[in-house]
Biotite code that builds the C-alpha atoms (Angstrom):
import biotite.structure as struc

atoms = struc.array([
    struc.Atom([122.642, 65.671, -61.699], chain_id="A", res_id=1, res_name="MET", atom_name="CA", element="C"),
    struc.Atom([124.752, 68.803, -61.512], chain_id="A", res_id=2, res_name="THR", atom_name="CA", element="C"),
    struc.Atom([127.702, 69.800, -59.313], chain_id="A", res_id=3, res_name="PRO", atom_name="CA", element="C"),
    struc.Atom([125.410, 72.261, -57.511], chain_id="A", res_id=4, res_name="ALA", atom_name="CA", element="C"),
    struc.Atom([122.973, 69.470, -56.609], chain_id="A", res_id=5, res_name="LEU", atom_name="CA", element="C"),
    struc.Atom([125.823, 67.376, -55.180], chain_id="A", res_id=6, res_name="VAL", atom_name="CA", element="C"),
    struc.Atom([126.886, 70.373, -53.081], chain_id="A", res_id=7, res_name="VAL", atom_name="CA", element="C"),
    struc.Atom([123.332, 70.956, -51.837], chain_id="A", res_id=8, res_name="VAL", atom_name="CA", element="C"),
    struc.Atom([122.870, 67.253, -51.056], chain_id="A", res_id=9, res_name="LEU", atom_name="CA", element="C"),
    struc.Atom([126.107, 66.845, -49.096], chain_id="A", res_id=10, res_name="LEU", atom_name="CA", element="C"),
    struc.Atom([125.752, 70.209, -47.353], chain_id="A", res_id=11, res_name="SER", atom_name="CA", element="C"),
    struc.Atom([122.203, 69.347, -46.265], chain_id="A", res_id=12, res_name="ALA", atom_name="CA", element="C"),
    struc.Atom([123.218, 65.919, -44.972], chain_id="A", res_id=13, res_name="LEU", atom_name="CA", element="C"),
    struc.Atom([126.131, 67.496, -43.107], chain_id="A", res_id=14, res_name="CYS", atom_name="CA", element="C"),
    struc.Atom([123.942, 70.145, -41.490], chain_id="A", res_id=15, res_name="HIS", atom_name="CA", element="C"),
    struc.Atom([121.437, 67.439, -40.508], chain_id="A", res_id=16, res_name="LEU", atom_name="CA", element="C"),
    struc.Atom([124.261, 65.524, -38.851], chain_id="A", res_id=17, res_name="GLY", atom_name="CA", element="C"),
    struc.Atom([123.617, 62.272, -40.699], chain_id="A", res_id=18, res_name="VAL", atom_name="CA", element="C"),
    struc.Atom([127.138, 61.060, -41.465], chain_id="A", res_id=19, res_name="GLY", atom_name="CA", element="C"),
    struc.Atom([126.096, 57.515, -42.476], chain_id="A", res_id=20, res_name="PRO", atom_name="CA", element="C"),
    struc.Atom([123.720, 58.916, -45.118], chain_id="A", res_id=21, res_name="LEU", atom_name="CA", element="C"),
    struc.Atom([126.534, 61.191, -46.323], chain_id="A", res_id=22, res_name="GLY", atom_name="CA", element="C"),
    struc.Atom([128.821, 58.163, -46.685], chain_id="A", res_id=23, res_name="GLU", atom_name="CA", element="C"),
    struc.Atom([126.089, 56.310, -48.605], chain_id="A", res_id=24, res_name="GLN", atom_name="CA", element="C"),
    struc.Atom([125.588, 59.318, -50.874], chain_id="A", res_id=25, res_name="ALA", atom_name="CA", element="C"),
    struc.Atom([129.319, 59.513, -51.638], chain_id="A", res_id=26, res_name="VAL", atom_name="CA", element="C"),
    struc.Atom([129.416, 55.728, -52.202], chain_id="A", res_id=27, res_name="ASP", atom_name="CA", element="C"),
    struc.Atom([126.576, 56.114, -54.704], chain_id="A", res_id=28, res_name="HIS", atom_name="CA", element="C"),
    struc.Atom([128.297, 59.010, -56.493], chain_id="A", res_id=29, res_name="LEU", atom_name="CA", element="C"),
    struc.Atom([131.576, 57.104, -56.770], chain_id="A", res_id=30, res_name="LEU", atom_name="CA", element="C"),
    struc.Atom([130.015, 53.780, -57.772], chain_id="A", res_id=31, res_name="ASN", atom_name="CA", element="C"),
    struc.Atom([128.114, 55.185, -60.759], chain_id="A", res_id=32, res_name="TRP", atom_name="CA", element="C"),
    struc.Atom([130.772, 57.001, -62.858], chain_id="A", res_id=33, res_name="PRO", atom_name="CA", element="C"),
    struc.Atom([128.722, 56.883, -66.055], chain_id="A", res_id=34, res_name="GLU", atom_name="CA", element="C"),
    struc.Atom([125.933, 58.782, -64.290], chain_id="A", res_id=35, res_name="ARG", atom_name="CA", element="C"),
    struc.Atom([128.095, 60.990, -62.045], chain_id="A", res_id=36, res_name="PHE", atom_name="CA", element="C"),
    struc.Atom([131.073, 61.798, -64.274], chain_id="A", res_id=37, res_name="ALA", atom_name="CA", element="C"),
    struc.Atom([134.194, 62.683, -62.323], chain_id="A", res_id=38, res_name="VAL", atom_name="CA", element="C"),
    struc.Atom([135.207, 65.610, -64.550], chain_id="A", res_id=39, res_name="ASP", atom_name="CA", element="C"),
    struc.Atom([131.755, 67.020, -65.240], chain_id="A", res_id=40, res_name="ALA", atom_name="CA", element="C"),
    struc.Atom([130.131, 66.581, -61.810], chain_id="A", res_id=41, res_name="ILE", atom_name="CA", element="C"),
    struc.Atom([132.330, 65.332, -58.990], chain_id="A", res_id=42, res_name="LEU", atom_name="CA", element="C"),
    struc.Atom([135.442, 67.517, -59.395], chain_id="A", res_id=43, res_name="VAL", atom_name="CA", element="C"),
    struc.Atom([133.420, 70.759, -59.749], chain_id="A", res_id=44, res_name="PRO", atom_name="CA", element="C"),
    struc.Atom([131.275, 69.732, -56.751], chain_id="A", res_id=45, res_name="ALA", atom_name="CA", element="C"),
    struc.Atom([134.352, 68.942, -54.647], chain_id="A", res_id=46, res_name="ALA", atom_name="CA", element="C"),
    struc.Atom([135.852, 72.327, -55.593], chain_id="A", res_id=47, res_name="CYS", atom_name="CA", element="C"),
    struc.Atom([132.653, 74.133, -54.595], chain_id="A", res_id=48, res_name="LEU", atom_name="CA", element="C"),
    struc.Atom([132.464, 72.230, -51.299], chain_id="A", res_id=49, res_name="LEU", atom_name="CA", element="C"),
    struc.Atom([136.120, 73.030, -50.562], chain_id="A", res_id=50, res_name="THR", atom_name="CA", element="C"),
    struc.Atom([135.571, 76.714, -51.279], chain_id="A", res_id=51, res_name="GLU", atom_name="CA", element="C"),
    struc.Atom([132.330, 77.046, -49.299], chain_id="A", res_id=52, res_name="GLN", atom_name="CA", element="C"),
    struc.Atom([134.124, 76.266, -46.066], chain_id="A", res_id=53, res_name="GLY", atom_name="CA", element="C"),
    struc.Atom([133.243, 74.687, -42.770], chain_id="A", res_id=54, res_name="TRP", atom_name="CA", element="C"),
    struc.Atom([131.393, 72.557, -41.770], chain_id="A", res_id=55, res_name="PRO", atom_name="CA", element="C"),
    struc.Atom([130.589, 70.684, -45.006], chain_id="A", res_id=56, res_name="ALA", atom_name="CA", element="C"),
    struc.Atom([134.071, 71.133, -46.494], chain_id="A", res_id=57, res_name="SER", atom_name="CA", element="C"),
    struc.Atom([135.697, 69.290, -43.581], chain_id="A", res_id=58, res_name="ASP", atom_name="CA", element="C"),
    struc.Atom([133.035, 66.605, -43.151], chain_id="A", res_id=59, res_name="TRP", atom_name="CA", element="C"),
    struc.Atom([134.315, 63.002, -43.597], chain_id="A", res_id=60, res_name="PRO", atom_name="CA", element="C"),
    struc.Atom([132.120, 62.157, -46.640], chain_id="A", res_id=61, res_name="PRO", atom_name="CA", element="C"),
    struc.Atom([133.185, 65.404, -48.316], chain_id="A", res_id=62, res_name="THR", atom_name="CA", element="C"),
    struc.Atom([136.857, 64.754, -47.499], chain_id="A", res_id=63, res_name="ARG", atom_name="CA", element="C"),
    struc.Atom([136.510, 61.307, -49.111], chain_id="A", res_id=64, res_name="ARG", atom_name="CA", element="C"),
    struc.Atom([134.970, 62.814, -52.246], chain_id="A", res_id=65, res_name="LEU", atom_name="CA", element="C"),
    struc.Atom([137.766, 65.405, -52.398], chain_id="A", res_id=66, res_name="ARG", atom_name="CA", element="C"),
    struc.Atom([140.427, 62.677, -51.952], chain_id="A", res_id=67, res_name="ALA", atom_name="CA", element="C"),
    struc.Atom([138.868, 60.644, -54.771], chain_id="A", res_id=68, res_name="HIS", atom_name="CA", element="C"),
    struc.Atom([138.893, 63.682, -57.068], chain_id="A", res_id=69, res_name="CYS", atom_name="CA", element="C"),
    struc.Atom([142.490, 64.559, -56.152], chain_id="A", res_id=70, res_name="LEU", atom_name="CA", element="C"),
    struc.Atom([143.568, 60.985, -56.891], chain_id="A", res_id=71, res_name="ASP", atom_name="CA", element="C"),
    struc.Atom([141.791, 61.099, -60.277], chain_id="A", res_id=72, res_name="HIS", atom_name="CA", element="C"),
    struc.Atom([143.482, 64.406, -61.148], chain_id="A", res_id=73, res_name="LEU", atom_name="CA", element="C"),
    struc.Atom([146.922, 63.260, -59.949], chain_id="A", res_id=74, res_name="ALA", atom_name="CA", element="C"),
    struc.Atom([146.770, 60.121, -62.112], chain_id="A", res_id=75, res_name="ARG", atom_name="CA", element="C"),
    struc.Atom([145.898, 62.104, -65.225], chain_id="A", res_id=76, res_name="ARG", atom_name="CA", element="C"),
    struc.Atom([148.453, 64.841, -64.486], chain_id="A", res_id=77, res_name="ILE", atom_name="CA", element="C"),
    struc.Atom([151.131, 62.134, -64.188], chain_id="A", res_id=78, res_name="ALA", atom_name="CA", element="C"),
    struc.Atom([150.469, 60.884, -67.725], chain_id="A", res_id=79, res_name="GLU", atom_name="CA", element="C"),
    struc.Atom([153.130, 62.014, -70.222], chain_id="A", res_id=80, res_name="PRO", atom_name="CA", element="C"),
    struc.Atom([152.173, 64.992, -72.351], chain_id="A", res_id=81, res_name="LEU", atom_name="CA", element="C"),
    struc.Atom([154.179, 64.787, -75.570], chain_id="A", res_id=82, res_name="VAL", atom_name="CA", element="C"),
    struc.Atom([153.299, 66.185, -78.978], chain_id="A", res_id=83, res_name="ALA", atom_name="CA", element="C"),
    struc.Atom([153.222, 63.674, -81.850], chain_id="A", res_id=84, res_name="PRO", atom_name="CA", element="C"),
    struc.Atom([156.700, 63.051, -83.269], chain_id="A", res_id=85, res_name="ALA", atom_name="CA", element="C"),
    struc.Atom([155.412, 62.231, -86.759], chain_id="A", res_id=86, res_name="ASP", atom_name="CA", element="C"),
    struc.Atom([152.137, 62.170, -88.679], chain_id="A", res_id=87, res_name="PHE", atom_name="CA", element="C"),
    struc.Atom([150.811, 58.957, -87.109], chain_id="A", res_id=88, res_name="ALA", atom_name="CA", element="C"),
    struc.Atom([147.579, 59.643, -85.237], chain_id="A", res_id=89, res_name="ARG", atom_name="CA", element="C"),
    struc.Atom([145.224, 57.486, -83.203], chain_id="A", res_id=90, res_name="PRO", atom_name="CA", element="C"),
    struc.Atom([143.450, 55.423, -85.835], chain_id="A", res_id=91, res_name="SER", atom_name="CA", element="C"),
    struc.Atom([140.502, 53.919, -83.968], chain_id="A", res_id=92, res_name="ARG", atom_name="CA", element="C"),
    struc.Atom([137.466, 54.427, -86.186], chain_id="A", res_id=93, res_name="VAL", atom_name="CA", element="C"),
    struc.Atom([134.374, 52.584, -84.994], chain_id="A", res_id=94, res_name="ASP", atom_name="CA", element="C"),
    struc.Atom([132.947, 52.000, -88.456], chain_id="A", res_id=95, res_name="CYS", atom_name="CA", element="C"),
    struc.Atom([134.580, 49.213, -90.452], chain_id="A", res_id=96, res_name="SER", atom_name="CA", element="C"),
    struc.Atom([133.266, 50.041, -93.928], chain_id="A", res_id=97, res_name="CYS", atom_name="CA", element="C"),
    struc.Atom([135.824, 50.275, -96.746], chain_id="A", res_id=98, res_name="ALA", atom_name="CA", element="C"),
    struc.Atom([135.926, 54.094, -96.658], chain_id="A", res_id=99, res_name="HIS", atom_name="CA", element="C"),
    struc.Atom([136.456, 54.252, -92.900], chain_id="A", res_id=100, res_name="CYS", atom_name="CA", element="C"),
    struc.Atom([139.165, 51.578, -93.168], chain_id="A", res_id=101, res_name="ARG", atom_name="CA", element="C"),
    struc.Atom([140.914, 53.905, -95.653], chain_id="A", res_id=102, res_name="GLU", atom_name="CA", element="C"),
    struc.Atom([140.560, 56.725, -93.121], chain_id="A", res_id=103, res_name="LEU", atom_name="CA", element="C"),
    struc.Atom([142.007, 54.508, -90.394], chain_id="A", res_id=104, res_name="SER", atom_name="CA", element="C"),
    struc.Atom([144.984, 53.528, -92.570], chain_id="A", res_id=105, res_name="LEU", atom_name="CA", element="C"),
    struc.Atom([145.612, 57.197, -93.361], chain_id="A", res_id=106, res_name="PHE", atom_name="CA", element="C"),
    struc.Atom([145.516, 58.119, -89.671], chain_id="A", res_id=107, res_name="LEU", atom_name="CA", element="C"),
    struc.Atom([148.011, 55.376, -88.760], chain_id="A", res_id=108, res_name="ALA", atom_name="CA", element="C"),
    struc.Atom([150.456, 56.335, -91.527], chain_id="A", res_id=109, res_name="ASP", atom_name="CA", element="C"),
    struc.Atom([153.402, 58.233, -89.960], chain_id="A", res_id=110, res_name="PRO", atom_name="CA", element="C"),
    struc.Atom([154.443, 59.819, -93.276], chain_id="A", res_id=111, res_name="GLU", atom_name="CA", element="C"),
    struc.Atom([151.187, 61.088, -94.835], chain_id="A", res_id=112, res_name="ARG", atom_name="CA", element="C"),
    struc.Atom([149.723, 64.376, -93.646], chain_id="A", res_id=113, res_name="SER", atom_name="CA", element="C"),
    struc.Atom([147.009, 64.746, -96.312], chain_id="A", res_id=114, res_name="VAL", atom_name="CA", element="C"),
    struc.Atom([144.484, 62.299, -97.739], chain_id="A", res_id=115, res_name="TRP", atom_name="CA", element="C"),
    struc.Atom([142.299, 63.120, -100.748], chain_id="A", res_id=116, res_name="VAL", atom_name="CA", element="C"),
    struc.Atom([139.117, 61.031, -100.745], chain_id="A", res_id=117, res_name="PHE", atom_name="CA", element="C"),
    struc.Atom([137.229, 61.282, -104.061], chain_id="A", res_id=118, res_name="LYS", atom_name="CA", element="C"),
    struc.Atom([133.756, 59.859, -103.660], chain_id="A", res_id=119, res_name="ALA", atom_name="CA", element="C"),
    struc.Atom([130.056, 60.562, -103.995], chain_id="A", res_id=120, res_name="ALA", atom_name="CA", element="C"),
    struc.Atom([128.468, 62.964, -101.497], chain_id="A", res_id=121, res_name="GLN", atom_name="CA", element="C"),
    struc.Atom([126.939, 60.215, -99.339], chain_id="A", res_id=122, res_name="GLN", atom_name="CA", element="C"),
    struc.Atom([130.337, 58.548, -98.842], chain_id="A", res_id=123, res_name="HIS", atom_name="CA", element="C"),
    struc.Atom([132.099, 61.840, -98.117], chain_id="A", res_id=124, res_name="ARG", atom_name="CA", element="C"),
    struc.Atom([129.376, 62.716, -95.599], chain_id="A", res_id=125, res_name="SER", atom_name="CA", element="C"),
    struc.Atom([129.752, 59.331, -93.934], chain_id="A", res_id=126, res_name="HIS", atom_name="CA", element="C"),
    struc.Atom([133.536, 59.768, -93.581], chain_id="A", res_id=127, res_name="VAL", atom_name="CA", element="C"),
    struc.Atom([133.033, 63.300, -92.195], chain_id="A", res_id=128, res_name="LYS", atom_name="CA", element="C"),
    struc.Atom([130.541, 61.895, -89.680], chain_id="A", res_id=129, res_name="TYR", atom_name="CA", element="C"),
    struc.Atom([133.049, 59.221, -88.611], chain_id="A", res_id=130, res_name="SER", atom_name="CA", element="C"),
    struc.Atom([135.773, 61.869, -88.186], chain_id="A", res_id=131, res_name="ILE", atom_name="CA", element="C"),
    struc.Atom([133.485, 63.927, -85.911], chain_id="A", res_id=132, res_name="ARG", atom_name="CA", element="C"),
    struc.Atom([132.066, 60.985, -83.966], chain_id="A", res_id=133, res_name="ARG", atom_name="CA", element="C"),
    struc.Atom([135.451, 59.399, -83.284], chain_id="A", res_id=134, res_name="ASP", atom_name="CA", element="C"),
    struc.Atom([137.193, 62.755, -82.734], chain_id="A", res_id=135, res_name="GLN", atom_name="CA", element="C"),
    struc.Atom([139.888, 61.983, -85.289], chain_id="A", res_id=136, res_name="CYS", atom_name="CA", element="C"),
    struc.Atom([142.834, 64.348, -85.500], chain_id="A", res_id=137, res_name="ASP", atom_name="CA", element="C"),
    struc.Atom([141.797, 65.537, -88.949], chain_id="A", res_id=138, res_name="VAL", atom_name="CA", element="C"),
    struc.Atom([140.442, 68.735, -90.417], chain_id="A", res_id=139, res_name="SER", atom_name="CA", element="C"),
    struc.Atom([138.600, 68.425, -93.707], chain_id="A", res_id=140, res_name="HIS", atom_name="CA", element="C"),
    struc.Atom([137.190, 70.432, -96.548], chain_id="A", res_id=141, res_name="GLU", atom_name="CA", element="C"),
    struc.Atom([135.440, 69.572, -99.767], chain_id="A", res_id=142, res_name="THR", atom_name="CA", element="C"),
    struc.Atom([137.254, 70.336, -102.992], chain_id="A", res_id=143, res_name="GLU", atom_name="CA", element="C"),
    struc.Atom([134.576, 70.966, -105.597], chain_id="A", res_id=144, res_name="ARG", atom_name="CA", element="C"),
    struc.Atom([136.682, 70.527, -108.749], chain_id="A", res_id=145, res_name="ARG", atom_name="CA", element="C"),
    struc.Atom([135.873, 67.627, -111.032], chain_id="A", res_id=146, res_name="GLY", atom_name="CA", element="C"),
    struc.Atom([133.531, 64.802, -110.383], chain_id="A", res_id=147, res_name="SER", atom_name="CA", element="C"),
    struc.Atom([133.209, 63.266, -107.968], chain_id="A", res_id=148, res_name="PRO", atom_name="CA", element="C"),
    struc.Atom([134.175, 66.001, -105.513], chain_id="A", res_id=149, res_name="HIS", atom_name="CA", element="C"),
    struc.Atom([136.990, 65.266, -103.092], chain_id="A", res_id=150, res_name="ALA", atom_name="CA", element="C"),
    struc.Atom([137.171, 65.391, -99.328], chain_id="A", res_id=151, res_name="LEU", atom_name="CA", element="C"),
    struc.Atom([140.627, 66.704, -98.460], chain_id="A", res_id=152, res_name="VAL", atom_name="CA", element="C"),
    struc.Atom([141.636, 65.533, -94.985], chain_id="A", res_id=153, res_name="CYS", atom_name="CA", element="C"),
    struc.Atom([144.625, 67.092, -93.231], chain_id="A", res_id=154, res_name="THR", atom_name="CA", element="C"),
    struc.Atom([146.013, 65.668, -90.006], chain_id="A", res_id=155, res_name="LYS", atom_name="CA", element="C"),
    struc.Atom([146.004, 67.942, -86.969], chain_id="A", res_id=156, res_name="SER", atom_name="CA", element="C"),
    struc.Atom([147.082, 67.811, -83.344], chain_id="A", res_id=157, res_name="GLN", atom_name="CA", element="C"),
    struc.Atom([143.552, 68.201, -81.984], chain_id="A", res_id=158, res_name="ALA", atom_name="CA", element="C"),
    struc.Atom([143.748, 65.388, -79.415], chain_id="A", res_id=159, res_name="SER", atom_name="CA", element="C"),
    struc.Atom([147.112, 66.655, -78.153], chain_id="A", res_id=160, res_name="PHE", atom_name="CA", element="C"),
    struc.Atom([145.684, 70.179, -77.890], chain_id="A", res_id=161, res_name="GLU", atom_name="CA", element="C"),
    struc.Atom([142.671, 68.800, -75.980], chain_id="A", res_id=162, res_name="ARG", atom_name="CA", element="C"),
    struc.Atom([145.063, 67.007, -73.614], chain_id="A", res_id=163, res_name="ARG", atom_name="CA", element="C"),
    struc.Atom([147.054, 70.219, -73.090], chain_id="A", res_id=164, res_name="VAL", atom_name="CA", element="C"),
    struc.Atom([143.838, 72.093, -72.246], chain_id="A", res_id=165, res_name="ALA", atom_name="CA", element="C"),
    struc.Atom([142.720, 69.230, -69.973], chain_id="A", res_id=166, res_name="GLN", atom_name="CA", element="C"),
    struc.Atom([146.104, 69.273, -68.193], chain_id="A", res_id=167, res_name="ARG", atom_name="CA", element="C"),
    struc.Atom([145.742, 73.015, -67.521], chain_id="A", res_id=168, res_name="GLN", atom_name="CA", element="C"),
    struc.Atom([142.228, 72.513, -66.155], chain_id="A", res_id=169, res_name="LYS", atom_name="CA", element="C"),
    struc.Atom([143.383, 69.556, -64.047], chain_id="A", res_id=170, res_name="ASP", atom_name="CA", element="C"),
    struc.Atom([146.172, 71.665, -62.514], chain_id="A", res_id=171, res_name="LEU", atom_name="CA", element="C"),
    struc.Atom([143.725, 74.479, -61.759], chain_id="A", res_id=172, res_name="GLU", atom_name="CA", element="C"),
    struc.Atom([141.210, 72.069, -60.198], chain_id="A", res_id=173, res_name="ASP", atom_name="CA", element="C"),
    struc.Atom([143.953, 70.370, -58.189], chain_id="A", res_id=174, res_name="GLN", atom_name="CA", element="C"),
    struc.Atom([145.061, 73.762, -56.826], chain_id="A", res_id=175, res_name="ALA", atom_name="CA", element="C"),
    struc.Atom([141.452, 74.595, -55.893], chain_id="A", res_id=176, res_name="ARG", atom_name="CA", element="C"),
    struc.Atom([141.071, 71.277, -54.055], chain_id="A", res_id=177, res_name="LEU", atom_name="CA", element="C"),
    struc.Atom([144.390, 71.671, -52.226], chain_id="A", res_id=178, res_name="LEU", atom_name="CA", element="C"),
    struc.Atom([143.769, 75.218, -50.999], chain_id="A", res_id=179, res_name="GLN", atom_name="CA", element="C"),
    struc.Atom([142.962, 75.669, -47.306], chain_id="A", res_id=180, res_name="PRO", atom_name="CA", element="C"),
    struc.Atom([139.310, 74.877, -46.671], chain_id="A", res_id=181, res_name="LEU", atom_name="CA", element="C"),
    struc.Atom([136.887, 77.750, -47.086], chain_id="A", res_id=182, res_name="GLY", atom_name="CA", element="C"),
    struc.Atom([139.145, 80.051, -49.096], chain_id="A", res_id=183, res_name="GLN", atom_name="CA", element="C"),
])
């Protein structure tokens, strides 16, 4: 499902004058968030519907979808946006092997900014995979001196930077949804 398909669906139901089916469609969209992601599908669709203008933009099912999206954005915008005060980073790593536990301890440590992990290639690759999969706030590079080689991990502010970018997008989407209908 794409935002454009949601727009076509709700616009068609509006033009056919079948409000109850429109309400059912919006119920379905809102009740299946893993299939109809708010940020990827519903907010862009609500923005498009708002911008396309009357009649679909002011139709009760569309207004309800827009209100849901505005509420979602307002809740996230209200969350505090503060850069990390020290080197402690979120340390949730899904894997619980010994190497990933070391990674998790490093991430939680408020005083360490760099971790040097000397290990065989397969273990370094596994730790790199865990960093990517769990979106850890760490950049890494392989130091190829000595044996075994070392994976040098340096803490970053990647999740904070993602939240800053998300906040900017949320504010832009909120402004689009709050503009007068059809503009």
